C-alpha positions as a printed NumPy array, in Angstrom:
array([[-22.427,   8.711, -22.311],
       [-19.051,   6.832, -21.286],
       [-19.749,   5.297, -18.065],
       [-17.009,   4.231, -15.521],
       [-18.501,   1.915, -12.949],
       [-16.496,   0.889,  -9.836],
       [-18.029,  -2.053,  -7.365],
       [-16.249,  -2.732,  -4.001],
       [-15.644,  -6.118,  -2.228],
       [-18.7  ,  -5.775,   0.281],
       [-20.808,  -5.327,  -2.654],
       [-19.827,  -8.607,  -4.773],
       [-18.891, -10.745,  -1.929],
       [-20.987, -12.873,   1.012],
       [-19.88 , -12.236,   4.548],
       [-17.716, -15.28 ,   4.046],
       [-16.18 , -13.897,   1.285],
       [-17.631, -16.082,  -1.269],
       [-18.536, -14.229,  -4.519],
       [-22.443, -13.041,  -4.494],
       [-23.544, -15.016,  -7.378],
       [-26.915, -12.788,  -7.43 ],
       [-24.969,  -9.343,  -7.555],
       [-22.644, -10.552, -10.624],
       [-25.587, -11.345, -12.567],
       [-27.552,  -8.135, -11.635],
       [-24.292,  -6.13 , -12.753],
       [-24.222,  -8.01 , -15.842],
       [-27.757,  -7.587, -16.757],
       [-27.565,  -3.533, -15.969],
       [-24.182,  -2.94 , -17.795],
       [-25.638,  -4.828, -20.615],
       [-28.79 ,  -2.634, -20.605],
       [-26.494,   0.472, -20.63 ],
       [-24.765,  -1.002, -23.619],
       [-27.895,  -1.775, -25.393],
       [-28.918,   2.121, -24.433],
       [-25.87 ,   3.105, -26.561],
       [-23.664,   3.872, -23.278],
       [-19.813,   2.854, -23.335],
       [-18.848,   0.918, -19.966],
       [-15.901,   0.59 , -18.297],
       [-16.16 ,  -1.568, -14.973],
       [-13.356,  -1.248, -12.094],
       [-13.693,  -4.166,  -9.496],
       [-12.53 ,  -5.188,  -6.26 ],
       [-12.778,  -8.338,  -4.894],
       [ -9.793, -10.384,  -5.793],
       [ -8.304, -10.689,  -2.328],
       [-11.816, -11.642,  -0.781],
       [-11.893, -14.367,  -3.504],
       [ -8.752, -15.864,  -2.414],
       [ -9.571, -16.02 ,   1.144],
       [-12.668, -17.926,   0.176],
       [-10.687, -20.075,  -2.339],
       [ -8.057, -20.937,   0.723],
       [-10.985, -21.582,   3.31 ],
       [ -9.776, -18.864,   5.769],
       [-11.738, -17.624,   8.488],
       [-10.849, -13.862,   7.852],
       [ -8.939, -11.505,   5.922],
       [ -5.259, -11.303,   6.85 ],
       [ -3.585,  -7.849,   7.549],
       [  0.161,  -8.234,   6.389],
       [  0.732,  -7.153,   2.866],
       [  2.609, -10.19 ,   1.751],
       [ -0.306, -12.773,   2.197],
       [ -2.646, -10.305,   0.719],
       [ -0.742, -10.01 ,  -2.381],
       [ -0.654, -13.824,  -2.589],
       [ -4.455, -13.884,  -1.881],
       [ -4.858, -11.258,  -4.627],
       [ -2.874, -13.708,  -7.203],
       [ -5.049, -16.476,  -6.25 ],
       [ -8.589, -14.516,  -6.309],
       [ -7.861, -12.538,  -9.541],
       [ -8.511, -15.277, -11.759],
       [-11.541, -16.49 , -10.361],
       [-12.998, -13.054, -10.257],
       [-12.615, -13.055, -13.855],
       [-13.812, -16.209, -14.482],
       [-16.855, -15.217, -12.625],
       [-17.302, -12.042, -14.744],
       [-16.432, -13.833, -18.063],
       [-19.541, -16.551, -17.118],
       [-22.009, -13.681, -16.374],
       [-21.314, -11.265, -19.078],
       [-21.278, -14.252, -21.808],
       [-25.246, -14.815, -21.997],
       [-25.575, -11.16 , -22.8  ],
       [-22.891, -11.426, -25.708],
       [-20.494,  -9.527, -24.013],
       [-16.697, -10.16 , -24.107],
       [-14.798,  -8.888, -21.121],
       [-11.095,  -8.057, -20.727],
       [ -8.905,  -7.869, -17.63 ],
       [ -6.773,  -4.809, -17.163],
       [ -4.656,  -4.34 , -14.156],
       [ -3.575,  -1.147, -13.117],
       [ -1.422,   0.834, -10.046],
       [ -1.541,   4.451,  -9.196],
       [  1.815,   4.709, -10.981],
       [  0.408,   4.137, -14.113],
       [ -1.211,   7.421, -14.234],
       [  1.676,   9.316, -12.832],
       [  4.199,   8.367, -15.548],
       [  3.412,   9.768, -18.745],
       [  4.036,   6.876, -21.069],
       [  2.357,   4.388, -18.678],
       [ -0.65 ,   6.616, -18.626],
       [ -0.678,   6.958, -22.437],
       [ -0.435,   3.115, -22.984],
       [ -3.159,   2.398, -20.601],
       [ -5.15 ,   5.066, -22.019],
       [ -4.924,   3.76 , -25.649],
       [ -5.689,   0.383, -24.459],
       [ -8.834,   1.137, -22.843],
       [ -9.975,   3.168, -25.78 ],
       [ -9.152,   0.238, -28.034],
       [-11.278,  -2.255, -25.913],
       [-14.389,   0.095, -26.257],
       [-14.009,   0.559, -29.977],
       [-13.699,  -3.241, -30.091],
       [-16.847,  -3.603, -28.3  ],
       [-15.185,  -5.288, -25.432],
       [-15.871,  -4.191, -21.562],
       [-12.869,  -3.7  , -19.764],
       [-12.857,  -5.165, -16.231],
       [-10.175,  -3.139, -14.267],
       [ -8.573,  -3.904, -11.152],
       [ -5.518,  -2.818,  -9.038],
       [ -2.656,  -4.984, -10.009],
       [ -2.656,  -6.26 ,  -6.123],
       [ -0.249,  -9.104,  -6.675],
       [  2.586,  -6.744,  -7.086],
       [  1.137,  -3.317,  -5.627],
       [  2.703,  -1.873,  -2.401],
       [  0.779,  -0.308,   0.603],
       [ -1.919,   0.853,  -1.489],
       [ -3.686,  -2.699,  -1.362],
       [ -4.865,  -1.625,   2.044],
       [ -6.24 ,   1.418,   1.275],
       [ -9.203,   0.942,  -1.115],
       [ -6.849,   2.135,  -4.194],
       [ -9.803,   1.101,  -6.444],
       [-11.983,   4.051,  -5.616],
       [ -9.177,   6.191,  -6.536],
       [ -8.282,   4.128,  -9.849],
       [-11.907,   4.568, -10.875],
       [-11.624,   8.293, -10.683],
       [ -7.96 ,   8.173, -12.303],
       [ -9.375,   5.944, -15.273],
       [-12.825,   8.236, -15.662],
       [-10.399,  10.918, -16.15 ],
       [ -8.033,   9.213, -18.659],
       [-10.726,   8.024, -20.887],
       [-13.184,  11.402, -20.475],
       [-15.757,   9.699, -19.06 ],
       [-19.299,  11.324, -18.35 ],
       [-20.105,   9.712, -15.393],
       [-18.652,   7.7  , -12.579],
       [-20.653,   5.626, -10.475],
       [-19.13 ,   4.257,  -7.096],
       [-21.252,   1.143,  -5.824],
       [-21.193,   0.639,  -2.175],
       [-22.847,  -0.836,   0.69 ],
       [-24.496,   2.391,   1.914],
       [-27.422,   4.691,  -0.013],
       [-24.679,   7.292,  -0.516],
       [-22.868,  10.235,   1.703],
       [-24.415,  11.147,   4.922],
       [-24.049,  14.209,   7.111],
       [-22.527,  11.664,   9.759],
       [-22.134,   7.872,   9.828],
       [-25.873,   6.725,   9.836],
       [-24.653,   3.125,  11.343],
       [-24.101,   5.167,  14.676],
       [-26.22 ,   8.313,  14.435],
       [-29.88 ,   7.701,  13.509],
       [-30.25 ,  11.176,  12.807],
       [-27.715,  11.554,   9.835],
       [-28.858,  12.507,   6.593],
       [-28.359,  11.806,   3.173],
       [-26.538,  14.562,   1.173],
       [-28.269,  14.095,  -2.008],
       [-26.329,  16.626,  -4.085],
       [-22.589,  18.097,  -3.705],
       [-22.111,  21.066,  -5.809],
       [-18.952,  22.417,  -7.526],
       [-19.076,  25.077,  -4.921],
       [-18.777,  22.642,  -1.773],
       [-16.023,  22.352,   0.403],
       [-15.233,  18.501,  -0.6  ],
       [-11.866,  18.655,   1.35 ],
       [-14.042,  19.671,   4.612],
       [-16.299,  16.69 ,   4.568],
       [-15.312,  13.866,   6.892],
       [-16.238,  10.203,   6.111],
       [-15.798,   6.92 ,   7.724],
       [-13.097,   4.053,   6.977],
       [-13.967,   0.775,   5.663],
       [-17.45 ,  -0.264,   6.606],
       [-16.747,  -4.37 ,   6.577],
       [-14.117,  -6.25 ,   7.258],
       [-13.8  ,  -7.573,   3.847],
       [-13.504,  -4.161,   2.125],
       [-10.217,  -1.646,   2.417],
       [-11.888,   1.669,   1.271],
       [-15.104,   2.92 ,   2.85 ],
       [-16.934,   6.339,   2.298],
       [-13.547,   8.294,   3.013],
       [-11.857,   6.656,  -0.356],
       [-15.085,   7.202,  -2.193],
       [-15.238,  10.902,  -1.044],
       [-11.368,  11.255,  -2.428],
       [-12.536,   9.561,  -5.541],
       [-15.46 ,  11.887,  -6.04 ],
       [-12.957,  14.756,  -5.66 ],
       [-10.588,  13.566,  -7.99 ],
       [-13.359,  12.918, -10.415],
       [-14.864,  16.334,  -9.817],
       [-11.694,  18.01 , -10.599],
       [-11.589,  15.984, -14.056],
       [-15.14 ,  17.27 , -14.874],
       [-16.956,  13.968, -14.209],
       [-20.003,  13.915, -12.627],
       [-20.032,  11.138,  -9.665],
       [-22.753,   9.161,  -8.157],
       [-22.052,   7.129,  -4.962],
       [-25.096,   4.534,  -4.4  ],
       [-26.282,   1.373,  -2.794],
       [-25.106,  -1.383,  -5.014],
       [-28.06 ,  -3.683,  -4.086],
       [-30.721,  -0.871,  -5.139],
       [-32.852,  -1.834,  -8.217],
       [-31.479,  -0.728, -11.475],
       [-28.9  ,   1.373,  -9.776],
       [-26.733,   2.009, -12.614],
       [-29.377,   2.82 , -15.017],
       [-30.793,   5.346, -12.581],
       [-27.24 ,   6.751, -11.694],
       [-26.32 ,   7.227, -15.305],
       [-29.353,   9.191, -15.854],
       [-28.948,  13.212, -15.096],
       [-32.461,  13.616, -14.226],
       [-33.024,  10.452, -11.809],
       [-32.219,  11.082,  -8.182],
       [-30.225,   8.194,  -6.623],
       [-27.473,   8.322,  -3.953],
       [-25.093,  11.163,  -3.458],
       [-24.296,  12.963,  -6.894],
       [-21.159,  15.115,  -7.126],
       [-21.14 ,  17.55 ,  -9.715],
       [-18.318,  18.023, -12.333],
       [-16.067,  21.144, -12.526],
       [-15.407,  23.484, -15.198],
       [-11.729,  23.946, -14.204],
       [ -9.852,  20.592, -14.313],
       [ -6.644,  19.238, -13.436],
       [ -4.112,  17.438, -16.115],
       [ -3.578,  13.73 , -15.399],
       [  0.103,  14.506, -14.05 ],
       [ -1.141,  16.947, -11.369],
       [ -4.116,  14.641, -10.219],
       [ -1.49 ,  11.985,  -9.797],
       [  0.399,  14.44 ,  -7.49 ],
       [ -2.355,  15.594,  -5.813],
       [ -4.386,  12.47 ,  -5.22 ],
       [ -2.525,   9.013,  -6.147],
       [  1.139,   9.604,  -5.293],
       [  2.513,   8.665,  -2.086],
       [  4.346,  11.454,  -0.55 ],
       [  7.917,  10.478,   0.263],
       [  8.592,  13.742,   2.701],
       [  7.622,  17.142,   4.051],
       [  8.705,  20.547,   3.199],
       [  8.022,  23.041,   5.898],
       [  7.562,  26.714,   4.359],
       [  7.237,  30.142,   6.188],
       [  4.374,  32.467,   5.861],
       [  5.519,  34.459,   3.105],
       [  6.046,  31.371,   0.974],
       [  2.623,  30.19 ,   2.177],
       [  1.052,  33.51 ,   0.713],
       [  3.101,  33.243,  -2.533],
       [  1.994,  29.725,  -3.45 ],
       [ -1.197,  30.207,  -2.44 ],
       [ -2.325,  33.434,  -3.627],
       [  0.057,  34.084,  -6.834],
       [  0.631,  30.332,  -7.79 ],
       [  4.592,  30.819,  -7.668],
       [  6.839,  28.077,  -7.81 ],
       [  8.373,  26.977,  -4.157],
       [ 12.067,  28.684,  -3.688],
       [ 14.727,  27.915,  -1.198],
       [ 14.266,  31.189,   0.828],
       [ 10.825,  30.212,   1.905],
       [ 11.826,  26.789,   3.362],
       [ 12.413,  26.315,   6.982],
       [ 12.605,  22.668,   7.416],
       [ 12.367,  19.398,   5.533],
       [ 11.404,  15.751,   6.677],
       [ 11.611,  12.634,   5.129],
       [ 14.26 ,  11.121,   2.811],
       [ 13.468,  11.68 ,  -0.785],
       [ 15.253,  12.069,  -4.239],
       [ 14.733,  14.887,  -6.633],
       [ 11.495,  13.94 ,  -8.504],
       [  9.653,  12.411,  -5.778],
       [  6.335,  13.644,  -4.423],
       [  6.376,  15.735,  -1.051],
       [  3.763,  17.527,   1.201],
       [  4.512,  21.112,   1.424],
       [  3.143,  22.356,   4.781],
       [  2.923,  25.396,   6.745],
       [  4.965,  26.   ,  10.238],
       [  1.775,  24.613,  12.09 ],
       [  2.053,  21.487,   9.952],
       [ -0.958,  22.304,   7.902],
       [ -1.179,  20.949,   4.404],
       [ -0.616,  23.769,   1.854],
       [  0.337,  21.74 ,  -1.532],
       [  1.782,  18.812,  -2.799],
       [  4.532,  18.464,  -5.576],
       [  7.347,  16.801,  -7.014],
       [ 10.658,  18.202,  -6.104],
       [ 13.465,  19.274,  -7.899],
       [ 15.89 ,  18.682,  -5.416],
       [ 16.707,  15.847,  -2.894],
       [ 16.194,  16.047,   0.884],
       [ 19.906,  16.589,   1.18 ],
       [ 19.957,  19.453,  -1.407],
       [ 16.845,  21.273,   0.184],
       [ 18.379,  20.798,   3.658],
       [ 21.289,  22.222,   2.592],
       [ 19.687,  25.469,   0.915],
       [ 16.747,  26.169,   2.948],
       [ 16.38 ,  29.742,   3.853],
       [ 19.057,  30.766,   1.377],
       [ 18.638,  33.369,  -1.608],
       [ 20.177,  33.444,  -4.881],
       [ 22.671,  36.099,  -3.864],
       [ 23.873,  33.801,  -0.879],
       [ 24.718,  31.107,  -3.16 ],
       [ 27.314,  30.513,  -6.05 ],
       [ 26.56 ,  31.126,  -9.739],
       [ 24.629,  28.973, -11.404],
       [ 23.157,  27.429,  -8.126],
       [ 19.258,  27.002,  -8.427],
       [ 16.893,  27.85 ,  -5.945],
       [ 14.022,  26.053,  -7.387],
       [ 12.674,  23.325,  -4.662],
       [  9.261,  22.655,  -6.336],
       [  8.237,  24.288,  -9.934],
       [  4.468,  25.562,  -9.971],
       [  3.711,  23.318, -12.874],
       [  4.625,  20.343, -10.464],
       [  2.83 ,  21.486,  -7.802],
       [ -0.931,  21.27 ,  -6.899],
       [ -1.982,  24.047,  -4.291],
       [ -4.578,  22.031,  -2.047],
       [ -6.073,  24.987,  -0.698],
       [ -7.202,  25.843,  -4.584],
       [ -9.181,  22.752,  -4.65 ],
       [-11.71 ,  23.602,  -1.754]])
């Protein structure tokens, strides 16, 4: 099988921010065993910022993006140095791959990244993937490596995605505040993943938390990839998670229906630059008939965006209906809203968002 493993900051660092040698050793041993069993493995790692914090002797993780990016640049080399050291005794060569979500939305970037990762696997190398935090924008604050792991799993056609965390898996409620919370062992393809609530980052060192892992599981599920969320400190957690017969953490089954890489990026990875409000008739047409969004159905528009930017499409109450890449700028849509082709001059398009560039989020339930 082809396996993507994502490990979070809280799993590979101590409270001080220093890298956890025991966890690195355990990861190397388990991944080496998976490789020995014939599996291909890609490792998505967090921890660069925390390693930078520790290197500078800071007492806590800063909040401003500029400093976080500088710390990521400091910590990334230290993170890779540790991975090189722990995998070398197992005869494994590692390779650093730095990505940002945009790499999955631009077709050429997507193909370049995919080819590189697949070639590394052919060469017997372990790709160690991280967000390019030193040049990324606000995503650095939102646990983007969970999303990147899911998008990587899609791009390389992985069989399973394992998201390692500091909890046993997904619970019915936050187990840290409610002792009656129960672990959800299995999420089937019929379950409404959009309706499940989850908390934000569980530690000051991490930036993701269960909410970002749930989002990643949703992306992977719609890529047809089985996903497991499990506690990183559990003995042989990776070995059990890869085994479809074993029971560990929370398993999300992959769906038969799959979204393309472009539509996955639009739905889950792109940052919406604005919002288009549509009337009830347009909501019905988009949701029920899968039509493109045309100007007659637009009642309002917010934000400052250009043609090609991703925007949210909402109903009159502000509820999210869809997300898509617009065919027009905000100014163009504002000038055409509510107008039909007959109201416009010859050759003026009423196409606001083409159906091939739009993901109806209610259809993902």
